C-alpha positions in Angstrom: 0.0 0.0 0.0 2.8 2.4 0.9 4.4 1.9 -2.5 1.2 2.7 -4.2 0.9 6.0 -2.4 4.5 7.0 -2.5 4.7 6.0 -6.2 2.9 9.2 -7.1 -0.5 7.6 -7.4 -3.5 9.7 -6.5 -5.4 8.1 -3.7 -9.0 9.2 -3.1 -9.8 8.3 0.5 -13.3 7.4 1.4 -14.1 6.4 5.0 -17.4 4.8 5.4 -19.6 6.7 7.8 -21.5 4.2 9.9 -24.1 6.8 10.8 -25.1 7.9 7.4 -26.9 5.8 4.8 -25.6 8.2 2.2 -22.6 5.9 1.6 -23.8 5.1 -1.9 -23.6 8.8 -2.9 -20.2 9.0 -1.3 -19.0 6.0 -3.2 -20.2 7.5 -6.5 -18.5 10.8 -5.7 -15.2 8.9 -5.0 -15.5 7.0 -8.2 -16.1 10.3 -10.1 -13.0 11.9 -8.5 -11.0 8.8 -9.5 -12.3 9.1 -13.1 -11.3 12.7 -13.2 -7.8 11.9 -11.9 -7.5 9.2 -14.6 -8.5 11.7 -17.3 -5.7 13.9 -16.2 -3.2 11.1 -16.7 -2.9 10.2 -13.0 -3.2 6.7 -11.7 -6.1 6.8 -9.2 -6.9 4.4 -6.5 -9.9 4.3 -4.1 -9.2 3.4 -0.5 -12.1 2.2 1.6 -11.1 2.0 5.3 -12.8 0.0 8.0 -15.3 -1.8 5.7 -15.9 -4.3 8.6 -17.4 -1.4 10.5 -20.5 -1.2 8.3 -23.7 -1.6 10.4 -26.9 -3.2 9.3 -28.2 0.2 8.5 -25.4 0.7 6.0 -26.6 -2.0 3.6 -26.9 0.5 0.9 -23.2 1.5 1.4 -22.1 -2.1 1.2 -24.1 -2.7 -2.0 -22.8 0.5 -3.5 -19.2 -0.6 -2.9 -19.9 -4.0 -4.5 -21.4 -2.3 -7.6 -18.5 0.0 -7.8 -16.0 -2.9 -7.6 -17.9 -4.7 -10.3 -18.1 -1.9 -12.8 -15.0 0.2 -12.3 -11.5 -0.3 -13.7 -10.0 1.9 -10.9 -8.1 -0.2 -8.4 -9.9 -0.3 -5.1 -8.4 -1.2 -1.7 -10.7 -2.2 1.1 -9.2 -2.3 4.5 -10.7 -4.2 7.5 -9.6 -5.0 11.0 -11.7 -8.2 11.3 -11.5 -10.3 8.1 -13.8 -12.9 9.7 -16.6 -10.4 10.2 -19.9 -11.4 8.5 -20.1 -7.9 7.2 -17.1 -8.5 5.0 -18.2 -11.9 3.5 -20.0 -10.7 0.3 -17.4 -8.0 -0.3 -14.5 -10.5 0.1 -15.8 -12.6 -2.8 -14.9 -9.8 -5.1 -11.5 -9.0 -3.6 -8.0 -10.3 -3.6 -7.5 -11.2 0.1 -4.1 -9.9 1.4 -3.4 -10.5 5.0 -0.8 -8.6 7.0 0.9 -9.4 10.2 1.2 -6.9 12.9 4.6 -5.1 12.7 7.3 -6.1 15.1 8.4 -3.8 17.9 11.6 -3.1 15.9 9.6 -2.2 12.8 7.4 0.1 14.9 10.4 1.8 16.5 12.2 2.3 13.1 9.1 3.8 11.5 8.4 6.1 14.5 12.0 7.2 14.5 11.7 8.1 10.8 8.6 10.1 11.5 10.2 11.8 14.5 13.2 12.7 12.4 11.0 14.1 9.6 9.1 16.2 12.2 12.3 17.3 13.9 11.1 15.7 17.1 13.7 14.4 19.6 12.5 11.1 21.2 14.6 8.7 23.2 14.9 5.1 22.2 13.4 4.2 25.6 10.3 6.3 24.9 9.9 4.7 21.4 10.1 1.2 23.0 7.4 2.1 25.6 5.1 3.5 22.9 5.7 0.5 20.6 5.0 -2.0 23.5 1.9 -0.2 24.6 0.5 0.0 21.1 0.0 -3.8 20.7 1.3 -3.5 17.1 -1.0 -0.7 16.1 0.9 1.8 14.1 -1.9 4.4 14.1 -1.7 4.4 17.9 2.1 4.9 17.7 1.6 7.9 15.4 -1.0 9.3 17.7 1.4 9.1 20.6 4.1 10.8 18.6 1.7 13.5 17.7 0.8 14.0 21.3 4.6 14.2 22.2 5.1 16.8 19.4 2.2 18.9 20.7 3.5 18.7 24.3 7.0 19.7 23.0 5.5 22.6 21.0 3.5 23.7 24.1 6.6 23.6 26.3 8.5 25.6 23.7 5.8 28.3 23.7 5.8 28.5 27.5 9.6 28.9 27.5 9.3 31.7 24.9 6.6 33.4 27.0 8.8 33.2 30.1 11.8 34.6 28.2 9.7 37.5 27.0 8.4 38.2 30.5 12.0 38.1 31.9 13.1 40.5 29.1 10.3 42.8 29.9 11.1 42.7 33.6 14.8 43.4 32.8 13.8 46.3 30.6 11.5 47.7 33.2 14.2 47.4 35.9 16.8 49.1 33.6 14.3 51.9 32.8 13.7 52.4 36.5 17.5 52.5 37.2 18.0 55.0 34.4 15.1 57.2 35.7 16.5 57.1 39.2 20.0 58.2 37.9 18.3 61.0 36.0 16.6 62.3 39.1 19.8 62.4 41.1 
């Protein structure tokens, strides 16, 4: 999947909304966007995430996806967390079933370090290990934890800058008071 995205392919992301039966309209819009990208010479791909999260009320969304898979030439990637879910059965008959193992702790740490480097975030190896172990192999959770660390670091930096500005203002006020006292003598 990463090679598809990083290879310059346009990916139209469509997350199924469990609360809205308008999934059929969303699927049609995603297909239209993919067709427009193809017309511009790009290689589109539709990505449907959490297809196992469809509820009984989303029957229209599931059927719309199946129709889209049957009629389009655009590559479609359907992602699910629970391949054995009954909600995925009909859809799975029209898909190439690729199964992925959870990434190892080492793989998680390497990827998190790459992200941290790209974001200029300094994170200790020990912290990366703790995040990887706590994630249970979930890369999204790892990225979320890194994002939280980055936000905390940014917040600390802002506080330090504010404190420095306050100290500078106090020093300037003190210097002005000293100068004023000298002038009155």
